C-alpha positions as CSV (number, residue, x, y, z in Angstrom):
1,X,-37.8,-4.8,57.4
2,X,-39.0,-8.4,57.7
3,X,-36.5,-11.2,58.0
4,X,-37.7,-12.8,54.7
5,X,-37.3,-9.5,52.8
6,X,-33.9,-9.0,54.4
7,X,-32.8,-12.5,53.3
8,X,-34.0,-12.0,49.8
9,X,-32.2,-8.7,49.5
10,X,-28.9,-10.2,50.8
11,X,-29.1,-13.2,48.5
12,X,-29.9,-11.0,45.5
13,X,-27.0,-8.6,46.2
14,X,-24.6,-11.6,46.9
15,X,-25.5,-13.2,43.5
16,X,-25.1,-9.8,41.8
17,X,-21.6,-9.5,43.4
18,X,-20.6,-13.0,42.4
19,X,-21.8,-12.4,38.8
20,X,-19.9,-9.1,38.6
21,X,-16.7,-10.9,39.8
22,X,-17.3,-13.6,37.2
23,X,-17.8,-11.1,34.4
24,X,-14.6,-9.3,35.4
25,X,-12.6,-12.5,35.3
26,X,-14.2,-13.5,32.0
27,X,-13.5,-10.0,30.5
28,X,-9.9,-10.1,31.8
29,X,-9.2,-13.2,29.7
30,X,-11.4,-12.2,26.7
31,X,-9.8,-10.5,23.7
32,X,-12.5,-8.7,21.8
33,X,-10.1,-7.6,19.0
34,X,-9.0,-11.2,18.4
35,X,-12.6,-12.4,18.2
36,X,-13.5,-9.5,15.8
37,X,-10.6,-10.5,13.6
38,X,-11.6,-14.2,13.6
39,X,-15.0,-13.0,12.3
40,X,-13.3,-10.6,9.9
41,X,-11.1,-13.2,8.1
42,X,-14.2,-15.2,7.3
43,X,-14.9,-12.3,4.9
44,X,-18.6,-12.3,4.9
45,X,-20.7,-9.5,3.3
46,X,-22.2,-7.9,6.4
47,X,-18.7,-7.0,7.7
48,X,-18.0,-3.2,7.0
49,X,-14.4,-4.1,6.0
50,X,-15.7,-6.1,3.1
51,X,-17.7,-3.2,1.8
52,X,-14.7,-0.9,2.1
53,X,-12.5,-3.4,0.3
54,X,-15.0,-3.9,-2.5
55,X,-14.8,-0.2,-3.4
56,X,-11.0,0.0,-3.4
57,X,-8.5,1.3,-4.2
58,X,-9.8,4.8,-3.7
59,X,-7.7,8.0,-3.6
60,X,-5.9,10.4,-5.8
61,X,-3.4,9.8,-8.6
62,X,-0.9,12.6,-9.1
63,X,1.2,12.7,-12.3
64,X,4.3,14.7,-12.9
65,X,5.7,15.1,-16.4
66,X,9.3,16.0,-17.5
67,X,9.5,18.9,-20.0
68,X,12.7,19.3,-22.0
69,X,13.5,23.1,-21.8
70,X,16.6,23.2,-23.9
71,X,16.0,20.9,-26.8
72,X,17.2,23.3,-29.5
73,X,20.3,24.3,-27.6
74,X,21.1,20.6,-26.9
75,X,20.6,19.6,-30.5
76,X,22.7,22.6,-31.6
77,X,25.6,21.5,-29.4
78,X,25.4,24.6,-27.1
79,X,24.4,22.5,-24.1
80,X,25.9,19.2,-23.2
81,X,23.1,18.1,-20.8
82,X,19.3,17.9,-21.2
83,X,17.5,20.3,-18.9
84,X,14.3,18.9,-17.4
85,X,11.5,20.8,-15.9
86,X,9.0,19.0,-13.7
87,X,5.3,19.8,-14.6
88,X,2.6,18.8,-12.1
89,X,0.8,17.6,-10.3
90,X,-1.9,16.5,-12.8
91,X,-4.4,15.0,-10.4
92,X,-7.1,12.4,-11.0
93,X,-9.6,10.9,-8.6
94,X,-9.5,7.1,-8.6
95,X,-12.1,4.6,-7.4
96,X,-11.6,0.9,-8.0
97,X,-13.8,-2.0,-7.6
98,X,-13.4,-5.7,-6.6
99,X,-16.0,-7.9,-8.1
100,X,-16.5,-11.2,-6.2
101,X,-17.0,-14.0,-8.6
102,X,-17.1,-17.0,-6.2
103,X,-16.6,-17.7,-2.6
104,X,-16.1,-20.7,-0.3
105,X,-15.4,-21.1,3.3
106,X,-11.6,-20.9,2.7
107,X,-11.2,-18.9,-0.5
108,X,-12.6,-16.1,-2.5
109,X,-12.2,-15.4,-6.3
110,X,-12.6,-11.8,-7.5
111,X,-11.8,-9.6,-10.4
112,X,-9.8,-6.5,-9.5
113,X,-10.6,-3.3,-11.4
114,X,-8.0,-0.8,-10.1
115,X,-9.2,2.1,-12.2
116,X,-12.9,1.6,-12.6
117,X,-13.5,5.3,-12.3
118,X,-10.8,7.9,-13.0
119,X,-11.7,11.5,-13.2
120,X,-9.5,14.5,-13.9
121,X,-9.5,17.1,-11.0
122,X,-8.7,20.5,-12.6
123,X,-8.5,22.4,-9.4
124,X,-6.5,19.7,-7.7
125,X,-3.9,20.0,-10.4
126,X,-1.1,22.5,-10.9
127,X,-3.4,24.4,-13.3
128,X,-7.0,23.8,-14.4
129,X,-6.0,23.9,-18.0
130,X,-2.9,21.8,-17.7
131,X,-4.1,19.2,-20.2
132,X,-4.0,21.9,-22.9
133,X,-0.5,23.0,-22.3
134,X,2.4,21.8,-24.5
135,X,5.6,20.0,-23.4
136,X,8.7,18.9,-25.3
137,X,9.5,15.2,-24.9
138,X,11.5,12.5,-26.7
139,X,9.7,11.6,-29.9
140,X,9.0,7.9,-29.2
141,X,7.6,7.3,-32.7
142,X,10.7,8.8,-34.2
143,X,12.8,6.2,-32.2
144,X,10.7,3.4,-33.7
145,X,10.8,4.9,-37.2
146,X,14.5,5.8,-37.0
147,X,13.7,9.4,-38.1
148,X,16.0,12.4,-37.5
149,X,13.8,14.2,-34.9
150,X,14.7,13.3,-31.4
151,X,12.4,15.8,-29.6
152,X,8.9,16.9,-30.4
153,X,6.2,19.2,-28.9
154,X,3.0,17.5,-27.7
155,X,0.0,18.6,-25.6
156,X,-0.2,17.1,-22.1
157,X,-3.5,15.5,-22.9
158,X,-2.1,13.8,-26.0
159,X,1.0,12.7,-24.2
160,X,-1.1,11.1,-21.4
161,X,-3.5,9.3,-23.7
162,X,-1.0,8.2,-26.4
163,X,-0.8,4.5,-27.0
164,X,2.9,4.8,-26.3
165,X,2.4,6.4,-22.9
166,X,2.8,4.4,-19.6
167,X,-0.1,6.2,-18.0
168,X,-2.5,5.0,-20.7
169,X,-1.0,1.5,-20.3
170,X,-1.3,1.5,-16.5
171,X,-4.9,2.8,-16.2
172,X,-6.5,0.7,-19.0
173,X,-8.5,-2.3,-17.9
174,X,-6.6,-5.6,-17.7
175,X,-7.6,-9.1,-16.6
176,X,-6.7,-9.6,-13.0
177,X,-8.6,-12.4,-11.4
178,X,-7.3,-13.4,-8.0
179,X,-8.1,-16.4,-5.8
180,X,-7.0,-15.7,-2.2
181,X,-7.2,-17.4,1.2
182,X,-10.0,-16.5,3.7
183,X,-11.4,-18.3,6.7
184,X,-9.7,-20.0,9.7
185,X,-8.6,-23.1,7.8
186,X,-5.4,-21.5,6.5
187,X,-4.6,-19.7,9.7
188,X,-5.0,-16.0,10.4
189,X,-1.4,-15.3,9.3
190,X,-2.3,-16.5,5.8
191,X,-5.4,-14.4,5.3
192,X,-5.6,-13.0,1.8
193,X,-2.5,-14.6,0.5
194,X,-2.8,-15.2,-3.2
195,X,-3.5,-18.8,-4.4
196,X,-3.6,-18.0,-8.1
197,X,-3.6,-15.0,-10.5
198,X,-5.8,-15.6,-13.6
199,X,-5.7,-19.3,-12.7
200,X,-1.9,-19.5,-12.7
201,X,0.8,-19.5,-10.0
202,X,3.0,-17.1,-11.9
203,X,2.6,-14.0,-14.1
204,X,1.7,-15.0,-17.6
205,X,3.5,-12.0,-19.1
206,X,6.9,-13.7,-18.6
207,X,8.4,-17.0,-19.8
208,X,8.0,-19.4,-16.8
209,X,10.7,-21.8,-18.1
210,X,13.3,-20.0,-16.0
211,X,11.1,-19.3,-13.0
212,X,12.2,-20.4,-9.5
213,X,11.0,-20.0,-5.9
214,X,13.0,-16.8,-5.7
215,X,11.9,-15.4,-9.0
216,X,9.7,-12.3,-8.8
217,X,7.0,-13.7,-11.1
218,X,5.7,-16.3,-8.7
219,X,2.5,-14.9,-7.1
220,X,1.6,-17.8,-4.8
221,X,1.7,-16.7,-1.2
222,X,2.0,-13.0,-2.1
223,X,-0.6,-10.3,-1.5
224,X,-2.5,-8.1,-4.0
225,X,-1.8,-5.0,-1.9
226,X,-5.4,-4.5,-0.9
227,X,-5.6,-6.5,2.4
228,X,-3.1,-8.2,4.7
229,X,-3.4,-10.6,7.6
230,X,-4.4,-9.2,11.0
231,X,-1.9,-8.8,13.8
232,X,1.1,-8.1,11.6
233,X,4.4,-7.9,13.4
234,X,7.6,-6.0,12.3
235,X,9.1,-9.4,11.3
236,X,6.1,-10.7,9.3
237,X,7.3,-11.6,5.7
238,X,5.2,-9.6,3.2
239,X,5.4,-9.7,-0.6
240,X,3.0,-7.8,-2.9
241,X,2.0,-8.2,-6.5
242,X,2.6,-4.8,-8.1
243,X,0.4,-4.6,-11.2
244,X,2.2,-1.6,-12.6
245,X,5.5,-3.5,-12.5
246,X,4.1,-7.0,-13.4
247,X,6.2,-8.3,-10.5
248,X,6.1,-9.6,-6.9
249,X,8.0,-7.1,-4.7
250,X,9.2,-7.9,-1.1
251,X,8.3,-5.3,1.6
252,X,10.9,-4.2,4.2
253,X,9.8,-2.8,7.5
254,X,11.1,0.7,8.0
255,X,9.6,2.4,11.0
256,X,6.4,3.3,12.9
257,X,4.3,6.2,11.6
258,X,1.1,7.9,12.5
259,X,-1.6,9.0,9.9
260,X,-5.3,9.7,10.3
261,X,-4.7,9.3,14.1
262,X,-3.8,5.7,13.5
263,X,-0.4,4.1,14.4
264,X,0.9,2.1,11.5
265,X,4.0,0.2,10.3
266,X,5.7,1.8,7.3
267,X,7.1,-0.6,4.7
268,X,9.3,0.3,1.7
269,X,9.6,-1.7,-1.5
270,X,12.7,-3.8,-1.9
271,X,14.4,-4.8,-5.1
272,X,13.6,-8.5,-5.9
273,X,16.1,-11.0,-7.1
274,X,15.9,-10.9,-10.9
275,X,19.4,-11.8,-12.0
276,X,18.5,-15.2,-13.4
277,X,14.9,-15.2,-14.2
278,X,13.8,-12.0,-16.0
279,X,15.2,-10.4,-19.2
280,X,17.3,-7.3,-19.4
281,X,16.7,-4.3,-21.6
282,X,18.6,-4.0,-24.9
283,X,20.7,-7.0,-23.8
284,X,22.2,-5.0,-21.0
285,X,21.4,-5.2,-17.3
286,X,19.6,-2.1,-15.9
287,X,21.1,-0.1,-13.0
288,X,20.2,-1.0,-9.4
289,X,16.6,-0.3,-8.5
290,X,15.3,-0.2,-12.0
291,X,12.7,-2.6,-13.5
292,X,12.6,-3.8,-17.0
293,X,9.1,-3.2,-18.4
294,X,9.5,-4.5,-21.9
295,X,7.1,-7.4,-21.2
296,X,4.7,-5.4,-19.2
297,X,3.7,-2.4,-21.2
298,X,1.7,-2.8,-24.4
299,X,4.0,-0.9,-26.9
300,X,7.3,-1.4,-28.6
301,X,9.1,1.3,-26.7
302,X,12.0,-0.1,-24.5
303,X,10.8,1.0,-21.0
304,X,12.3,0.9,-17.5
305,X,10.6,1.9,-14.2
306,X,12.4,3.4,-11.3
307,X,11.7,5.5,-8.3
308,X,10.9,9.2,-9.2
309,X,14.0,11.3,-10.1
310,X,16.0,8.0,-10.0
311,X,15.9,8.0,-6.2
312,X,17.9,5.1,-4.8
313,X,19.2,4.1,-8.2
314,X,22.8,3.6,-9.2
315,X,22.1,5.3,-12.5
316,X,24.4,8.3,-12.9
317,X,21.7,10.6,-14.3
318,X,23.7,13.8,-13.7
319,X,26.0,12.9,-16.6
320,X,23.2,13.7,-19.1
321,X,20.4,15.6,-17.2
322,X,19.8,18.6,-15.1
323,X,16.8,19.5,-13.0
324,X,16.3,16.4,-11.0
325,X,16.3,16.3,-7.2
326,X,15.9,12.8,-5.7
327,X,14.8,12.7,-2.1
328,X,13.1,10.2,0.2
329,X,10.3,12.4,1.4
330,X,8.9,13.0,-2.1
331,X,10.1,10.0,-4.1
332,X,10.3,6.9,-1.9
333,X,7.5,4.4,-2.5
334,X,6.0,3.0,0.8
335,X,3.0,1.3,2.3
336,X,1.6,2.2,5.7
337,X,-0.2,-0.7,7.3
338,X,-2.5,-0.9,10.3
339,X,-0.9,-3.9,12.1
340,X,-3.9,-5.0,14.0
341,X,-6.3,-5.3,11.0
342,X,-3.8,-5.6,8.1
343,X,-5.5,-2.7,6.3
344,X,-3.4,-0.1,4.4
345,X,-3.7,3.4,6.0
346,X,-1.7,4.9,3.1
347,X,-0.4,3.5,-0.1
348,X,2.1,5.8,-1.7
349,X,3.2,3.8,-4.7
350,X,5.5,6.1,-6.6
351,X,7.0,5.0,-9.9
352,X,8.8,6.8,-12.8
353,X,8.6,5.7,-16.4
354,X,11.8,6.0,-18.4
355,X,12.5,5.4,-22.0
356,X,15.6,3.3,-22.6
357,X,17.2,4.9,-25.6
358,X,18.7,2.6,-28.3
359,X,21.8,3.2,-30.4
360,X,21.4,6.8,-31.7
361,X,24.5,7.0,-33.7
362,X,22.4,6.9,-36.9
363,X,20.8,10.3,-36.0
364,X,23.7,12.6,-35.3
365,X,27.2,12.3,-33.8
366,X,26.2,14.9,-31.2
367,X,23.6,12.5,-29.9
368,X,25.6,9.3,-30.0
369,X,26.6,9.8,-26.3
370,X,22.9,9.3,-25.4
371,X,22.9,5.8,-26.9
372,X,21.5,3.3,-24.5
373,X,20.8,6.0,-21.9
374,X,17.7,6.2,-19.8
375,X,15.4,9.2,-20.4
376,X,12.8,10.1,-17.7
377,X,9.3,10.8,-19.1
378,X,6.9,11.0,-16.1
379,X,6.3,9.8,-12.6
380,X,3.2,9.3,-10.6
381,X,2.1,9.0,-7.0
382,X,-1.0,7.2,-5.8
383,X,-2.2,8.3,-2.4
384,X,-5.1,6.5,-0.6
385,X,-8.2,8.4,0.6
386,X,-9.2,8.5,4.3
387,X,-10.4,5.3,6.0
388,X,-14.0,5.4,7.3
389,X,-14.9,5.8,10.9
390,X,-15.6,2.1,11.4
391,X,-11.8,1.3,11.2
392,X,-11.1,3.8,14.0
393,X,-13.9,2.2,16.1
394,X,-12.5,-1.3,15.7
395,X,-9.0,0.0,16.6
396,X,-10.3,1.5,19.8
397,X,-12.3,-1.5,21.0
398,X,-9.5,-2.5,23.2
399,X,-9.7,0.8,25.0
400,X,-13.5,0.4,25.2
401,X,-13.0,-3.1,26.6
402,X,-10.7,-1.8,29.4
403,X,-13.2,0.9,30.3
404,X,-16.0,-1.7,30.4
405,X,-13.8,-4.0,32.5
406,X,-13.9,-1.4,35.3
407,X,-17.7,-1.8,35.7
408,X,-17.8,-5.3,37.1
409,X,-15.4,-4.7,40.0
410,X,-17.2,-1.4,40.7
411,X,-20.5,-3.3,40.7
412,X,-19.1,-5.9,43.1
413,X,-17.8,-3.3,45.5
414,X,-21.2,-1.5,45.4
415,X,-22.9,-4.8,46.1
416,X,-20.7,-5.6,49.1
417,X,-21.1,-2.1,50.4
418,X,-24.9,-2.4,50.1
419,X,-24.9,-5.8,51.9
420,X,-22.9,-4.3,54.8
421,X,-25.3,-1.3,55.0
422,X,-28.4,-3.5,54.9
423,X,-26.9,-5.8,57.5
424,X,-26.1,-2.9,59.8
425,X,-29.6,-1.5,59.3
426,X,-31.2,-4.9,60.1
427,X,-29.1,-5.4,63.2
428,X,-29.8,-1.9,64.4
429,X,-33.5,-2.3,64.0
430,X,-33.4,-5.8,65.6
431,X,-31.5,-4.4,68.6
432,X,-33.8,-1.3,68.8
433,X,-36.9,-3.4,68.7
434,X,-35.6,-5.7,71.5
435,X,-34.7,-2.7,73.6
436,X,-38.2,-1.2,73.2
437,X,-39.9,-4.5,74.0
438,X,-37.8,-4.9,77.2
439,X,-38.6,-1.3,78.2
440,X,-42.3,-1.9,77.6
441,X,-42.2,-5.0,79.8
442,X,-40.7,-3.0,82.7
C-alpha cells in the first residue's frame, strides 16, 4: 500500500465518519412528522390525505326502526304503556364527496355532499327483504289532519322514504358550502376551522337576532367533522357542525382508544348552551340532551333528536314505553380522532328521531296522557370505513425515523474501525519492510 493511497483512504473514511456524525445530529433534531404535517396543512392535490378527504365521508349507515307491537291493546285500554320492538339494522353503504370550488394559500371553499352515493345492503341488514316488511308507527299525517287514527301500518320502505321521515330529510341533498382555513398563515392549530357556511357566520335555518358567542348556531371557528388540526391534545377545544342537528356541538375528551391498530382520542358530544338562543318545542323546553329540530327538518311534524333509546336524557320514557334499553356501548355518539394527523379513525354519530306529540285530548280520553309526550320513531348509526394504508404509513414514520437514525452512528463506528485497521496494516507493513531491508543489508 503506497503512502498516497493510504492517505487518500484515511481522508475518505474520516470525511465519511464526520458526515455520519453530522447526519446523526441533524436527524436527532429533525421531526419528520412535523414537516409532513406542515406540508399537509397546505392542502395541495398531490397529498394522499386530500384525495381521501375528497371522497368522504365513507362507511355504512345502520338504521333501526321502532315497531309498536300492542297498538290495539293500548287503544283498547288493556295496556297502559306502548310496547316497542326494535327492527334493524337496515344497512346502507354511504360515499360522500367534497367538491373544491376555489382555493387560495390560506383558505379553501368546497361543497360538501354527505350522501352522494347511498346504496341499500340487503345482506348487511337484519333481513334481505326488510324493506318489504310492515311496521306499526304513529300516524304522522293523522296528527296533522287531527284524525282519529293514532297508529297505522306502513312498509319499511315507505316509512323511510316518506316526506315526513327524518331519514329522507337527512339524506337528501342540501346546500352546504364551507370556507375553511388551510396553510401556515392561520397556524397549524387552526387548520380546517370554518370561516363561513354558505357565506354566513351562522346557520341560516335559525333567527340570528338572538345569537351570541355562546349560541350553537355560530359556525365560525368550528369544524365540519371531516378534518381537524394536526397534533391535537386532550385539552384542545373542538366544536363540530353537525348537519343532522343543524347545530354546532362541543366535543368532550373521554379516553384513549385503539381501532384499526391506531391509537386515538375518543370524544363524546356535549350538550350546547341553548337556553336563550334557540326555540323550544310546543312552547315547552325539551328534556336534557334532546335537540329541537322544528327548524331543521323539512316537514310540519314537531321533531326532537336524542341519543338512541333516550340514552343520557332526563326524559322519563318508562312512564309510557316498554322495550327500550339505553346503554353507552350501543347508543353513545362519539368521534375517535387520530391526534397526530387530526383525521377521524371512527365517526359513530348516533341519533334518534322522536315525534313530539301535541295535545291529543281531541282523539280519546284514553290517549290524553300521551299529550306532549315524546314518541321514538327510529335511530341511526353512521360508522366510518377503514382508513387506507397511507395513514398507517405516516403514523409510523417516527418509528422509521428512529430506525434510520441508528445508521449514521453505526456508519461512523464502522469508519473509525476501518481507519484503525488500515492504520495498523500500514504500520505493520512499514515496520516489516524496514526489518527486511535491514536484514538484507546485513
